[in-house]
C-alpha positions in Angstrom: -73.4 -139.9 -76.8 -76.5 -139.4 -74.9 -79.2 -140.9 -73.4 -82.5 -140.4 -74.7 -84.3 -142.7 -72.5 -84.3 -146.0 -69.9 -86.5 -148.2 -69.8 -87.8 -151.4 -68.2 -88.3 -154.5 -69.6 -91.0 -157.2 -67.6 -91.3 -160.5 -69.1 -94.9 -161.7 -68.7 -96.6 -164.2 -70.4 -99.9 -162.0 -69.2 -99.4 -158.9 -71.6 -103.4 -158.4 -71.5 -103.5 -157.9 -67.8 -100.2 -156.0 -67.8 -101.7 -153.6 -70.2 -104.8 -153.8 -67.6 -103.1 -153.4 -64.6 -100.0 -150.2 -65.8 -103.9 -149.1 -66.8 -104.6 -148.3 -63.7 -101.7 -146.2 -63.1 -101.3 -143.8 -65.7 -99.7 -145.6 -68.5 -101.5 -146.0 -72.2 -100.5 -148.1 -74.6 -97.9 -146.6 -77.8 -96.1 -150.1 -79.4 -97.3 -153.5 -79.7 -95.3 -156.1 -81.6 -97.4 -159.1 -80.0 -94.0 -160.0 -78.3 -93.2 -156.8 -77.3 -95.9 -153.8 -75.9 -94.2 -150.3 -75.0 -96.6 -148.7 -72.1 -96.3 -145.0 -71.7 -97.3 -141.8 -69.5 -99.4 -139.6 -71.5 -98.2 -137.0 -69.9 -94.6 -137.9 -69.6 -94.3 -139.7 -73.2 -90.2 -140.9 -71.7 -92.0 -142.7 -68.8 -92.2 -145.6 -70.1 -92.2 -149.6 -69.5 -92.0 -152.5 -72.2 -94.1 -156.1 -71.6 -92.8 -159.1 -73.2 -92.9 -162.7 -73.5 -89.5 -163.2 -74.6 -87.0 -161.4 -77.2 -88.1 -161.8 -81.1 -85.1 -161.9 -82.1 -82.6 -162.4 -79.8 -81.3 -165.3 -77.1 -82.0 -163.7 -74.0 -84.4 -161.3 -73.0 -83.4 -158.0 -71.8 -84.1 -156.9 -68.0 -83.4 -153.3 -69.5 -83.4 -151.1 -72.3 -81.7 -147.9 -73.3 -82.0 -145.9 -76.0 -79.1 -143.5 -76.9 -78.3 -141.0 -79.5 -75.7 -143.2 -81.6 -75.6 -146.6 -80.9 -72.8 -147.6 -82.7 -70.5 -144.9 -80.7 -71.9 -146.9 -77.5 -71.5 -149.9 -79.0 -66.9 -149.2 -79.6 -66.8 -148.1 -75.8 -68.8 -150.7 -75.0 -66.8 -153.8 -76.5 -63.5 -152.0 -75.9 -64.7 -152.0 -72.1 -64.3 -155.9 -72.7 -67.5 -156.3 -71.4 -69.4 -159.3 -72.6 -71.6 -158.6 -75.8 -75.1 -161.1 -75.3 -76.9 -159.8 -78.5 -74.4 -158.6 -81.8 -75.1 -154.9 -82.9 -77.3 -155.0 -85.7 -80.7 -153.7 -87.6 -84.2 -154.9 -86.5 -86.9 -154.7 -88.9 -88.9 -152.5 -86.5 -87.2 -149.5 -87.3 -84.0 -150.2 -84.3 -80.6 -150.7 -84.5 -79.6 -152.3 -81.3 -77.0 -155.0 -79.3 -77.1 -157.0 -75.1 -74.2 -156.2 -73.4 -74.1 -157.6 -69.6 -73.8 -155.5 -66.7 -71.2 -156.6 -63.8 -74.1 -157.7 -61.7 -75.4 -159.7 -64.7 -78.8 -158.2 -65.9 -78.5 -158.1 -69.9 -79.3 -154.2 -70.8 -80.8 -153.2 -74.9 -79.3 -150.6 -75.6 -80.4 -149.1 -79.3 -81.4 -146.5 -81.4 -83.8 -145.5 -83.6 -83.3 -145.3 -87.5 
């Protein structure tokens, strides 16, 4: 399994203001579903941040997202390790397959793959 990108998730109720602020640093909006907006660097599209009010389909808002090339393999490895699955593996309507896991420090990680 390979990591494709890592994206910090910033929880905020000030999404428009966050877009403007991170725009000052060169980020541009590349996705906006209303509850989550992703900004990326035009010169390095894998350099991204996501701003979200709260997660639409999960019980918690993740601290970071890790996109992998095989989310099912990642899920199997994480489950076998005994790590706490916070949100089960499932397909989302916006085209990703994902699950949430808690890391040893208590941070929630959204592990996903695009379908």
